[in-house]
N, C-alpha and C positions, 0 to 999 in steps of 0.2 A: 502493499499499499504506500508507503515512504517513498520508493521509487518510484513508483506510476503518479504520484502527486506531485514530485519535486524535479523529475528531469526535465520534462516538458516545458513545465510552466511551475512557478512556484506561488499557492496558493494565496499564502501571506502577505502578497505586495500589496502594496497601500494604494497604488494610482493606476496602474496599467493592468493589462486583461489579458488573458494568455492569447498565442496567434490562433487559436481554433474560435475564439469569440470575440465578438464585436467588440472596437475598444470603446471604453468610456467617453463620453462627448466632453468637450473641454468645459471650464469652470463656468463659464461664459452662458454657457446652451446649457447647463444642467440645470435641475430643480435645487430648489432653497436644502441646502444639508439638514440633517435630521438634528434637533435640540439636543438629545445624547441618544450612544448606540442604546439598543433595545438588547436587553442581556435576558430576558424572560425563558428564553429557550435553557439556557442555563440551570432555571429551578429545575425543570426536567428533568436533565442530567443529574443533579443532585438527588432528585427524588431515585432514579435508576441505580444512583450510586449506591446510596442508604439501602435501600432494598437490597442491592446484591450481597453487601456487606453484613446485612443483617442475617441473611437466610444463610450465607455462610458458617456464621457464627452458631447457631441454631445448630445446624447439621452436625458443625465439629462437636460441639459440647453437649446437646443434650439428645440430637437423632442415636437411631438404634445402630445405623450404619450399615444395613442386612446387606446391601451390595458394595460396600467399601465405601471410604470417605470420598465422598464427592468436593472437588475443589470450583468452587464457582468464579476464581480469579480475584476476590477480595481486592488482594493487593493492588491490584490496577486501579478499581475505583477509588482506593485513597490517593495515588497519585494523580488522578486526575482530580479531587479534592483539593489539592497543594496546586495545581496547574491554576482552577478555576477561581482560587485565593487569589493569586497573581494578577490576574488576567481583571477581577473585579475592582479591588481593590485601587489599582492605578486608574482605572476607569471614574472610579466612585472620589479618589482622594489626592491624585498627585496634583492637580493644581492648585488643592488646599496646602498641601506639604510645602508649598513652595509662596504662597503667599506671607507677607511679613508679620501676619498677627497668628500665624500657624501657633499653636502649642502643643509639643510632644508629649507633655503629663496630660494633657485634656484628649487627646489621641488615644493616648493606653489606657486613659479610664474608661474613654466612651466602649474598648475592646472589651474588659474588664466587665463593665458593666453587663454587656450583652452576653460574655460568656458564662460568668460564675452563678447564677440564680439555677438554673439547670443543672450545674456540675456538683452546686452544693447538695441541692435536692438527692442526687442521686447517690452523692457519698455519706448522706447520713440513713437514707433507704437499703443501700448495703451493709453497713457495717453489723447487722446481725450475723450475715453470711459470713463476713470477715472474723466475727468471734468464735462461731461454732466450727468454723474450718482450721483456726488459727496454726495448729500442731502440722495440720499436713501443710498448709503453703509455706510453714519457716523450712519443715525438711524440703519441697520441693522448690524452694527459692535457690536451693545451691545446684538445680541445674541450670541457673540462669547468670547467676553472682556468686559463684562457688567461694571467691576469696574474701567477699565481704562480707559474705552472711546473713544475721538478722540486723546489723546494724545500717548494711545499704537498702534492705528492707524497710528498716523505720524511717530512714532519710528521702526513700522515695515516699511514705505513707505522710510524713510531715509535708514534702514539696508538693504534692499532689494537688489541695485545695488551690495553690496560686499555679497552678498548670506548668513547674517545672520540674515536674519528675522526670521530663523524657533526656533532660540537659545533663542527667548526671549518668547516663546509660541506665535507668532504671524502666524502660519502657511496660518491661509486665511485672508490674508492682501488686497486681491482685485486686486492687482496691478500685474497683470497675476500670478492668485493663483498656478499656477503647480511649481512653480519654487520651493515648499516649500522641497519638495524631495532631487531637486539638492541643497540646504541648507543643509541639513541634511548629503549627500554625501560630503559636504565640510567640517563637520563635521568630517567623516572618514580621509579626506585628512591628517588635522592638528594632528591625532593621529595614523595614519599608519606608518611613519618612526618608532615611539617606538613601538609601537607593533610587525613591521617588527624585528628589531633588538632581544625581548625579545623572539619572535618566533621561529627565526633560533637557540639562543643560547639554550632553550631550547629541540628542537626536536635535534640538535648533540650533548647534552649531556645523551637524553634519548639512541640515538644511539650507543653512546660510551660508555654507562652503560651496556647497553644489548648486545654487542659486547662481552667487555671483561668479562662477567659474563658468558657467555655459550661459549666462550673459556678456563678460567679458572677453571670451576666447578671442584672438585676434584672427582675422582672415585669414591670415597665410598660413596659419596654424591649423586652422577646421577646412579650410579650400574656400574659393571664391563662391563656388555653387552653392555650397552649404549656408556659404555666412549671405547669400543674398536670398536664401528661402528661408533664413532664420529670420533677418532680417522684414522681410515680405510677412511673416508670422506675428511678429511683434506690432507692425502697422496695423493687418486686417483686426489685430484683439483690442486695437480702437486703447491702449493702454489701461487695460483691464487687469485687476490682480485675479487671483486665486480664487478669492472670495466673493469677486463679482463687484468691487468695489474700483470706479473711477479715479486716477491719482492725475496729478501735474506735476512734473520736474522743480523740485523742489517744495513740494507739499508734503507734509510727515504723512503715511497711507493711515485711513481709516477701515474700522470694522464697519458692519451694517449697524450695529450698536451703536457707535461712536466711539466705541473706545480704541485705544490706540493697536494697533496691529501687530500681533508680535513678530519679530523678526523672522523668525524661523517662516514664517509661510510669507511674507513679503519686507526685505527689507525697505527700510524708509528712505523716500526719495529715487526709486527705481520700479520699474514695472516687473509685475509676474510674468516669468516664462509663457512661453504657448508654444502650441506646434509642434513643429520637432523639437525646439528647444524644451519644452516640458517634458515630452516623452524620455529624452535624454536623460533629464532630471530624474523622473520617474524611476528609470530602470538603474541609473546609478544606486538610489536609494537603497531600492528593491533589492541588489546585489549585499550592500553591505548588511542589510538584516537579516536575508539568508544565512550569510556565513556566521553573522554572530549566532543565530537561532541555531544552527549545526555548532558549535562549539559548544553551547551551552546543554546540547542534546547528549552530546559525546561525554561531557562531565557528568549531566546526571545519571548516566551508569556506570560510568567508569570510577567516580570516586566512592558509591557505594561498592562496587566490585573490587577495588583495592583494600576497603576497609572489612572486608569479608574475609580477603585471602590472610590480612594481617592479623585478625582474630583468630584465624584457624591453622595462625602457624605454630608447629610445637612449642616454641619457647615463649610464644604468649602464653598458650594454653598452662605451661606449668608453671607459669608466674601466676597466673590466674586462679590455680586449681586450689580446691579447699584443704587445709591443713591436715583432717580428716579423713581425707578420701582412703580408698584401700590401695596399696602401695606394693611395688614387689619387693619382696625381702632383702633378695639380691644387692639391687640398685637405687633401689630407694625411690624409684620415677611411678609415676601414678598409672594404675592398670587401666587402661582404655576400655571398658567393656564396647560393645558395640552400641548400646544404649548412650552411652557418655558420647560417644564421637557422634550421634546424631542431635544429642543436646546440645554438643559445642557447635556443629551447624548452625542449629537453631536461633543459638542465643547472638551467634554471629551476621545471620539475616535480621535479625528484628533490631539489633543497636544498628546496621547500617541502613536499614530503612525511616529509623526515627529521629536518630539526630539533627537537627536545626543546618548545621555546616554541611552535612553530606546530603540532603534535599532541599538547600538552596537553588542549584541552578535550576529543577521544576519552577520553583515558585519565579525565578526572574525569567524566566521561558514563556509563563504566564504574561510578565511584565509587557516581555517587548512586542509579544503579538498584541495586547493591548495598547501596546503603543502604536502600532501599526492599524489599528480599528479605529484608535482614536483619529487619525491622520485622514482616514479614510471618508471619516464622517466630515472633517474640520473642512477638505477641499469640495466635499460634496458629489464623490463618485458614486458611494452606498447608495444615492438615489436615482442611480440609472438604471433604467429596467434591464438592459442587457447584462449588466456586471449582478445585479439583485438573479437574475435568469440561471447566471453562471454557477455562483454559489448555493441556490438552492437544489442543481443539478447535482452538483459535486458532496453538497451534503446529504441528499439521498443516497447516492449511491456508497458512499464508504460508510454511511449510517450502518445499511443495510451488511456490508460487508465485516464490520465489527459485531454485530448481531449475531450474522453465522460460527465466526470465529470463536464468540463466546460457548454455543451451542457446541461446536466442536473440541474444545481446549474442556468443555466441562464434562463430555463425553469420556475423553480420554482419559482425564482423569480418575475415572470410574474403570475402565480396560486395564489400567496400568499402574499398579501402587506407586511407583518411584517417577511422578509428576512433577517434582518438584522444579526441575529447567522448564517447564511449561509457566507454571505461576512466575518464576522469576523474569522469562522473558516479556511475561505480559505487563509484568509491573513495574519494568526498566526501560523497557526499549519499545514501548507501543504509544509512550504518550509525544514522541513528534509527529507520527501521521496524526494522531487523534488533535491534536493541536489543531489541525487544519479545518477538522474537522466541527469543532467547538467555535474556530473564527467563524466559518463560513454561517453555523447557525445563526450569528449576530448581525450576519449578512443578509441573508434569504429573506423572503416575505410567506409569510404563512400561506399565501392563496398559491403558492407557486412549489411550495417544501411540504412532502408528507412526512419528514422530521418535524419538523417546527410545528406544526398542526399537532401532532403525536403528544410534543413536548412542553407544547404551550395550551393545553387542554386543563382547565379550569381543577381537574382534579390531581394532574401532574405538578401544576404550579402551587397547589395546596400543600401537596405533599415535599416541595420544593422547601416552604416556608417553614413548614415544622421539621424538616430532614434534621437539624439540628438537635434540639429533644429526642428525636426516636433515635438518633444514633448511641446517642449517652444514656437513654433507657433499657437499651437490650438487657443488659444480664440483671439489672435489677427488677425488672418484671418480671422476664423468664424463673428469676430465681424465686420469687412468690408463685409464681406461677406452680410449681414445686413444691414449695410448701404447700400450698392447698391442697394439692392432689397426695401429698405423701406426708404429711404434715413435720418435714423438717426440712433445715437448711444443711443439712451435712453432706457430705460424700460429692460437693459440688465442683474438686479438684481431683486429677489425678496422685494417686497417691504413690508412686513409682520413686525409689529412690533410685541415685546412681549409682551406687556402693552396694545398693541388693536387688538388680536387675530380672530377678525372678520371669528368665527366659524372656525378655522384652529386648526389641531390637530397636524399637522408636519409640517416640514419643505418643504418637496416636496407640499403638498398642497399648498404653497406660489406661487409655480410658476404655478400653476395649476389656482390661481385668480388673477394672477397677470393682464393679461389682455397683455400680449406683446405677437408680431408676434410670431407663433409657424410654424415650417416646418413639412409634414409629416415624418415619422419615417425613412421610405426607402430610403430617404435623405440622412441618413449618411454613407452610401457606396460614394455616390458622392462627399460628404465634407470629408471624410478621403484619399480618392484619389486626392482631391485638396490640403490638406495639405501636402500631402507626395510629389507630382509634388512640391509644393513652396519651402519646405525643400529641395530638390534635386536644386532649382535655388539658393536658398541663400547659400546653403552649398560651392557650385561649385563657386558662383562668388563674395560672400562675405565672408564666415565664414572661408574659407582655404586661403586665400588671408590677410585678415586680421591678422590670426594667423602667418601664416611665416613671414608677414609684421613687427609683434608685438616682435615675437622671434628672429630677426635680430636686431631687435633697443635696445631689451632688452638684446641682446648677450647671449640668452638662447639653 
């Protein structure tokens, strides 16, 4: 998919269209730019991602797995969340972060006020589960942080209410473990104001540099014929800027709303390019953006894989090993069982996917695509019918292919127990082609795109609005379902011990041999539906009122 999308044409382009699609009209002929980018299809994506993650978790922890452990590629859904975070944050807050009156403290407070009510509610409701399973958790925790033991466990719990637990390599701290991804995103929030300001300056400098270069290239360097064509294009444009504003030499450029135009749009005192010059300008910007996107994409999987390789290194494993683990009487080295080897690999995987610096390239990739999308809106090309039709076709075509891949990869995980490479491929290698799909969904019109119509259905939009509550409520809700069915909170964690494998070769087998209550796999539909119903109630009668009250009390 990535090759097909990028080789012939780069859909992330800001002003140009593919060779096989009609070129967008000039700014003078296009309709007025939209006031803001419509990100409502991304709410539908959030709904789908949350449902996939929830179903994956329920089947792993509660399902009977009669036909094997199915993998629904929940890791890829988390990566999509990270990308969307960068995309939406840039569109909503980039300009505000560059304002003189911007307050970093107020920005962080708003983020925390939005996040903590449901998180603290889940911590409180999950406390009985922790209390009745503490002994099992304390032993099991050596699976993940064997050298630090219970000290690290408690450190993660103390930092948990403030979303800081994933910052100390404690993603699976067991107190509502799904909150690790929110902890990772909080790290993005702390970095975002700096990222936004630097990105704005970089993009403005690139546009100004290219505008100046194209308008003042000497005729002997470009060729007399090209120079003549370009000069005719400028005259024909009647000195009209990319936003449709007429200017006169020596007069500062104004936007349609009367404010000064940013230098990145059209430097003061000079007409904006048109015709051949504008096309060259757009292609140059596109090439730079695509090159930057590819670099971020490579980093998005190279950094986590390098971290996993480091943590699976024998020296690191020996350093991290629990002092009380079984050791060879002659060499004194740890006896690495099959279960221990599997757990070390899982630990490396979870740390590599959860620490903010390791996942930062995915977030920055979302920022980059948002900057492209914002520029497309600013110059007005997203209102061109041909451009919208192209992106509608692309979004539909590749959305269907991703859905087909999801079904095939899930079926493969049932047929082959060792399907971890498929999960790794989905989580770390598919973000780049899927980024173009998300970009196209924000350009395409619902009247032309089946994917946009589906994702903007009222039920999908409602699911997106409550997806945060649904994501955090997974284990608290299902633990209480278990309690009412069986009358106990116990036996919700696999009791296998690293130094007592009991013929268990993998962590998943610990569940099968733990003896706790299991539900038929088909019950996943009922449990996920119940989860969203509870999330709706929590969002309506708790989350929104509390967020509103806290915002008023803190004057945010």
